[in-house]
C-alpha positions in Angstrom: 8.7 19.3 -5.5 8.7 18.4 -1.9 12.0 17.8 -0.2 10.7 15.9 2.8 8.0 13.2 2.1 5.3 12.2 4.5 5.8 8.5 3.6 3.7 6.1 1.5 0.8 5.9 3.9 -2.1 3.7 2.6 -0.1 2.9 -0.5 2.9 1.3 1.2 1.7 -2.2 0.5 1.1 -1.8 -3.3 4.5 0.1 -3.7 6.3 -2.7 -1.7 4.6 -5.5 -3.6 5.4 -3.9 -7.0 9.1 -4.0 -6.1 9.7 -0.7 -7.7 13.1 0.8 -7.2 14.7 4.3 -7.6 15.7 5.0 -11.2 13.4 2.5 -12.8 11.2 3.2 -15.8 7.6 2.7 -14.7 4.4 2.4 -16.8 1.1 2.2 -14.9 -1.9 1.2 -16.9 -5.3 2.3 -15.4 -6.3 5.0 -13.0 -8.1 3.0 -10.2 -6.0 4.5 -7.4 -4.4 7.8 -8.2 -2.6 8.1 -4.9 -0.9 4.7 -5.5 0.4 6.0 -8.9 1.8 9.1 -7.2 3.5 7.0 -4.5 5.1 4.8 -7.2 6.1 7.8 -9.3 7.8 9.2 -6.2 9.6 5.9 -5.6 11.3 6.0 -9.1 12.5 9.5 -8.3 14.1 12.1 -10.6 16.5 9.5 -12.0 13.7 7.3 -13.2 10.7 7.7 -15.4 7.0 7.5 -14.4 4.3 7.2 -17.1 0.7 6.3 -17.0 -1.8 5.2 -19.7 -5.5 5.5 -18.9 -8.7 4.9 -20.8 -10.3 8.3 -20.5 -9.6 12.0 -19.7 -11.2 11.8 -16.3 -8.7 9.1 -15.2 -5.8 11.2 -16.7 -7.0 14.2 -14.7 -7.2 12.2 -11.5 -3.6 10.9 -11.9 -2.3 14.4 -12.8 -3.9 15.9 -9.7 -2.4 13.1 -7.5 1.0 13.6 -9.0 0.8 17.3 -8.5 -0.3 17.0 -4.9 2.8 14.7 -4.2 5.1 16.9 -6.3 6.2 14.2 -8.6 7.1 14.3 -12.3 4.9 12.0 -14.4 3.8 11.6 -18.0 0.1 10.8 -18.3 -1.8 10.0 -21.5 -5.1 8.7 -22.7 -4.7 5.7 -25.1 -6.3 2.5 -26.2 -4.8 -0.3 -24.3 -4.1 -2.4 -27.4 -1.8 0.3 -28.9 0.5 1.8 -26.3 2.5 4.8 -27.8 5.9 3.6 -26.5 8.8 1.9 -28.1 9.6 -1.7 -27.5 11.6 -2.4 -24.3 10.9 1.2 -23.0 10.1 0.1 -19.4 11.5 -1.9 -16.5 8.1 -2.4 -14.8 4.5 -2.2 -15.9 1.8 -2.0 -13.2 -1.7 -2.9 -14.2 -3.9 -1.0 -11.8 -7.1 -3.1 -12.0 -8.7 -1.5 -8.9 -10.9 0.8 -11.0 -12.2 0.8 -14.6 -9.8 -1.9 -15.7 -11.5 -4.3 -13.3 -14.5 -4.3 -15.6 -12.6 -5.8 -18.5 -13.3 -9.5 -19.1 -10.6 -12.1 -19.5 -10.4 -11.9 -23.3 -10.2 -8.1 -23.2 -7.1 -8.3 -21.1 -5.1 -10.1 -23.7 -4.3 -7.1 -26.0 -3.4 -5.0 -23.0 -1.1 -7.8 -21.7 0.5 -8.3 -25.1 1.3 -4.5 -25.3 2.6 -4.6 -21.7 4.9 -7.4 -22.7 6.1 -5.5 -25.8 7.0 -2.3 -23.9 8.9 -4.2 -21.2 12.7 -4.8 -21.5 13.9 -8.4 -21.3 13.8 -9.4 -17.7 11.2 -6.7 -17.0 8.2 -7.4 -14.8 4.4 -6.8 -15.0 2.4 -6.6 -11.8 -1.3 -6.8 -11.8 -3.1 -5.3 -8.7 -6.8 -6.0 -8.3 -9.3 -5.8 -5.6 -10.5 -9.1 -4.2 -13.7 -7.8 -2.7 -12.6 -9.0 0.7 -12.1 -6.7 3.7 -9.0 -4.7 4.6 -8.2 -1.0 4.9 -9.1 -0.2 1.3 -12.6 -1.5 1.7 -13.0 0.5 4.9 -11.6 3.7 3.2 -13.9 3.2 0.2 -16.9 2.5 2.5 -17.9 -0.5 0.4 -16.6 -3.7 -1.2 -15.7 -3.7 -4.9 -18.8 -4.0 -7.1 -16.8 -5.8 -9.8 -15.5 -9.2 -8.9 -11.8 -9.9 -9.5 -10.9 -12.3 -12.2 -9.8 -15.6 -10.7 -6.0 -15.8 -10.3 -5.8 -18.8 -12.5 -7.5 -16.9 -15.3 -5.1 -14.0 -14.9 -2.1 -16.4 -14.9 -3.4 -18.0 -18.1 -3.9 -14.6 -19.7 -0.2 -13.6 -18.9 0.9 -16.8 -20.5 -1.2 -16.2 -23.6 0.3 -12.7 -23.9 3.8 -14.1 -24.2 5.0 -14.0 -20.5 6.8 -17.2 -19.6 6.8 -16.9 -15.8 3.8 -15.7 -13.8 2.8 -16.2 -10.1 0.4 -14.9 -7.5 2.6 -12.9 -5.1 0.0 -12.3 -2.3 -3.5 -11.5 -1.4 -3.6 -8.9 1.4 -5.8 -6.1 2.7 -8.4 -6.7 0.0 -5.9 -6.7 -2.9 -4.3 -9.4 -5.0 -0.9 -9.0 -6.5 0.1 -11.1 -9.6 3.6 -10.8 -11.2 4.8 -11.9 -14.6 8.3 -11.7 -16.0 9.3 -11.2 -19.6 12.1 -13.6 -20.1 15.3 -12.6 -21.9 
């Protein structure tokens, strides 16, 4: 593990918008941005827990490589999103990384994933959805193209969070080609 970190670099905005803190229990769903996962895993530190669930082995491999490059400890598994292998209330924060393969899911396909996210969150825990908006910003420049999959409209995402049992949801921001939507599991 590295003692001195270079900083969050291009992932500073997603890490800040997720509101993750040292010592928290983090679950990331999706493998759209492996470097972002590694930056978030570094933020929870050794006193926290960083886990990721992905849809396929290629995504798991990308996250493992990113975590290894950053020298962070992380648990990464492949699982269907409608049956997460964790106990109820196991996490403080669930980050839904819809910048990659999760972006292709339709609105109805999000509901089982959001229900499971709600189940594994502790009371008062938060879920943060990060999705590309297809607009400019540094991510579009780095990728060399705009996202080919359009983002679900924010109103649809907010409705999906409500249908999954979250009682409070809001759009936090839209910056640098990314949209951040937060939902809270009430006590």
